C-alpha positions in Angstrom: 52.9 -83.2 -35.6 54.6 -79.8 -34.1 57.1 -82.0 -32.1 58.3 -83.6 -35.8 58.7 -79.8 -37.7 60.9 -79.1 -34.8 63.5 -82.0 -35.1 65.0 -80.8 -38.2 66.1 -77.3 -35.9 67.0 -79.2 -33.2 69.5 -81.2 -35.4 70.7 -78.4 -37.2 71.3 -76.5 -33.9 68.8 -74.0 -34.2 66.8 -74.8 -31.1 69.0 -76.9 -28.8 67.8 -79.2 -26.3 68.8 -78.2 -22.8 67.5 -78.5 -19.6 65.5 -75.7 -19.5 63.8 -77.1 -22.8 63.6 -80.7 -21.0 61.7 -79.1 -18.0 59.4 -77.1 -20.0 58.4 -79.8 -22.4 58.8 -83.0 -20.4 57.2 -81.3 -17.0 54.8 -79.0 -18.3 53.7 -78.9 -21.7 53.3 -82.7 -22.0 51.3 -83.0 -18.8 49.2 -79.9 -19.8 48.3 -81.6 -22.9 47.2 -84.6 -21.5 45.5 -83.0 -18.6 43.7 -80.3 -21.1 42.3 -83.3 -23.5 40.9 -85.4 -20.7 39.1 -82.1 -19.6 37.8 -81.5 -23.1 36.3 -85.6 -22.9 34.3 -84.7 -19.7 33.0 -81.2 -20.0 33.6 -80.3 -23.4 35.6 -77.8 -25.4 34.0 -74.8 -24.5 34.2 -75.5 -20.6 37.6 -76.8 -21.0 38.5 -73.3 -22.5 37.2 -71.5 -19.9 39.1 -73.3 -17.1 42.3 -73.5 -19.3 41.9 -69.5 -19.7 42.0 -68.8 -15.7 45.8 -69.2 -16.2 46.0 -65.7 -16.2 44.5 -65.0 -12.9 47.4 -67.9 -11.7 50.1 -66.0 -13.0 49.1 -62.8 -12.2 48.7 -64.4 -8.3 52.3 -66.1 -8.5 54.8 -64.0 -10.4 55.3 -61.5 -7.7 57.3 -64.6 -5.6 58.0 -66.8 -8.5 59.5 -64.3 -10.8 60.0 -61.1 -8.3 57.8 -59.3 -11.0 54.7 -56.9 -9.5 51.9 -56.7 -12.1 51.0 -53.2 -13.3 47.9 -51.5 -11.6 46.7 -51.8 -15.8 46.9 -55.1 -15.9 45.2 -55.8 -12.8 42.2 -54.2 -14.2 42.7 -55.7 -17.5 42.7 -59.4 -15.6 38.7 -59.6 -14.6 37.7 -58.0 -18.0 39.5 -60.7 -20.0 38.3 -63.3 -17.7 35.0 -62.3 -18.3 35.1 -62.1 -22.0 36.4 -65.6 -22.1 33.6 -66.4 -20.6 30.8 -64.9 -22.5 32.4 -66.1 -26.0 32.7 -69.8 -25.2 30.6 -70.2 -22.1 27.7 -72.4 -23.9 23.7 -71.8 -23.0 22.7 -74.7 -21.4 22.9 -75.3 -17.2 24.0 -79.0 -17.5 26.1 -79.3 -14.0 29.9 -79.7 -14.6 31.4 -83.1 -13.5 33.3 -82.4 -10.6 36.1 -84.8 -12.6 36.1 -82.3 -15.4 36.3 -79.3 -13.3 39.2 -80.5 -11.3 40.8 -81.4 -14.7 40.2 -77.9 -16.4 41.6 -76.1 -13.7 44.6 -78.6 -13.1 45.3 -77.6 -17.3 44.7 -74.1 -16.4 47.5 -74.0 -13.3 49.7 -76.3 -15.6 49.5 -73.3 -19.0 50.3 -70.9 -16.0 53.3 -73.2 -14.9 54.4 -72.5 -17.9 54.4 -68.9 -19.1 55.8 -68.3 -15.3 58.7 -71.2 -16.0 58.9 -70.0 -19.7 59.9 -66.9 -18.6 62.0 -68.1 -15.7 64.2 -69.7 -17.9 64.7 -66.8 -20.2 65.5 -64.4 -17.5 68.0 -67.2 -16.4 70.0 -67.0 -20.0 67.8 -69.4 -22.4 66.7 -68.7 -26.0 63.5 -68.5 -27.4 64.3 -71.7 -29.3 65.3 -73.7 -26.5 61.5 -72.9 -24.6 59.0 -72.6 -27.5 60.7 -74.8 -29.9 63.0 -77.6 -28.4 60.0 -78.4 -25.8 57.8 -79.3 -28.1 59.0 -83.3 -29.0 59.5 -83.6 -25.1 55.7 -83.2 -24.6 54.7 -86.0 -26.9 55.2 -88.7 -24.0 52.4 -87.1 -22.5 49.8 -86.8 -25.0 50.6 -90.2 -25.7 49.2 -91.1 -22.3 45.6 -89.8 -23.3 45.7 -89.5 -27.4 46.7 -92.4 -30.2 48.5 -91.0 -33.3 46.6 -91.3 -36.2 48.2 -93.5 -39.2 47.2 -93.4 -42.5 46.2 -89.6 -43.0 45.8 -89.6 -46.6 47.0 -87.2 -48.8 44.1 -85.1 -48.0 45.1 -85.0 -44.5 48.7 -84.3 -44.9 48.4 -80.4 -45.5 46.1 -80.1 -42.2 48.1 -81.7 -39.7 51.3 -79.9 -41.6 49.0 -76.3 -40.9 48.3 -77.6 -37.6 51.5 -78.8 -36.4 53.2 -75.6 -38.2 51.0 -72.7 -37.8 48.8 -73.4 -35.2 51.8 -74.4 -32.6 55.2 -74.6 -33.5 55.3 -70.7 -34.5 53.1 -69.9 -32.1 54.5 -71.3 -29.4 57.9 -69.6 -30.3 56.5 -66.3 -30.4 54.8 -67.0 -27.1 58.4 -67.9 -26.0 59.9 -64.5 -27.7 57.1 -62.5 -25.9 58.4 -63.6 -22.4 61.8 -63.1 -23.3 60.5 -59.3 -23.4 57.5 -58.5 -21.4 56.4 -59.9 -18.2 54.2 -63.0 -17.8 51.0 -61.2 -16.4 51.2 -59.3 -19.3 51.4 -62.1 -22.1 48.8 -64.6 -20.3 46.6 -61.3 -20.7 47.3 -61.0 -24.6 46.7 -64.5 -25.3 43.1 -64.4 -23.9 43.1 -63.3 -27.7 43.0 -66.8 -28.9 39.3 -67.9 -27.9 38.5 -64.8 -29.7 39.9 -65.7 -33.0 38.3 -68.8 -32.9 34.9 -67.4 -32.9 36.0 -64.8 -35.5 37.1 -67.5 -37.7 34.1 -69.4 -37.4 32.1 -66.3 -38.5 34.6 -65.3 -41.5 35.3 -68.9 -42.8 32.3 -71.3 -41.6 29.6 -69.0 -41.9 29.2 -69.5 -38.2 26.5 -66.6 -36.6 28.0 -64.2 -33.7 25.7 -63.6 -30.9 25.3 -60.7 -29.1 26.9 -61.9 -25.7 30.0 -63.4 -27.6 30.2 -60.0 -29.6 30.3 -58.4 -25.7 32.7 -60.8 -24.6 35.2 -59.9 -27.6 34.8 -56.4 -26.7 35.9 -57.3 -23.2 38.7 -59.4 -24.3 40.3 -56.5 -26.5 40.0 -54.1 -24.0 41.6 -55.8 -21.5 44.4 -56.8 -24.2 44.7 -52.8 -24.8 44.6 -52.5 -20.9 47.6 -55.1 -20.5 49.9 -54.0 -23.7 49.9 -50.5 -21.9 50.6 -51.9 -18.6 53.9 -49.8 -17.9 57.3 -51.1 -17.5 58.3 -54.6 -16.0 57.6 -55.8 -12.6 61.5 -55.8 -11.3 
């Protein structure tokens, strides 16, 4: 749906398809979506989310040589706090053993998400626009999605609005804002700030669905917010 919503912007030239959008969408986002969906099937959404959000670790490790950006000391301190918070927020209570295949897929999704953040930052340092990276790349990710998920036909009237909301507000707008942020601040800080996503999901579950927030999840939320505050005050960009 997000790819379809991006097409009008592409056709009128507001989000031109360039080599950078082709690389980001076709070589990174498409495989990322595919691998993450497979990880969810293998280990469930909670564990898959934890493994996906190892991305800030890989970004912080890779950015000095990939982007010549050295993370600020506050960012390095914020990283373990944020990762611990994600584990507490989304980790299931059971002690079931994680399948090796699911573990591999989940870690691969984290690495691909890190690759997206690094590549989107690199593209914009080389002159690409946020629209190229965050919008024009979305339709090009479709082949990767279709490898593991079949499109749902016949949504019906009641399914159109949720699909439009997910495509616009949960995908197209966030990806553009993410790309815009990457054009302004270093990838390590952006990746840590993105850890608020699982926290937001939990908060919305409490407010809209009446779900209960456990003390452990509250602690995890506090750790995530602390890490975001540290990363947000992480000083100047690395050079």
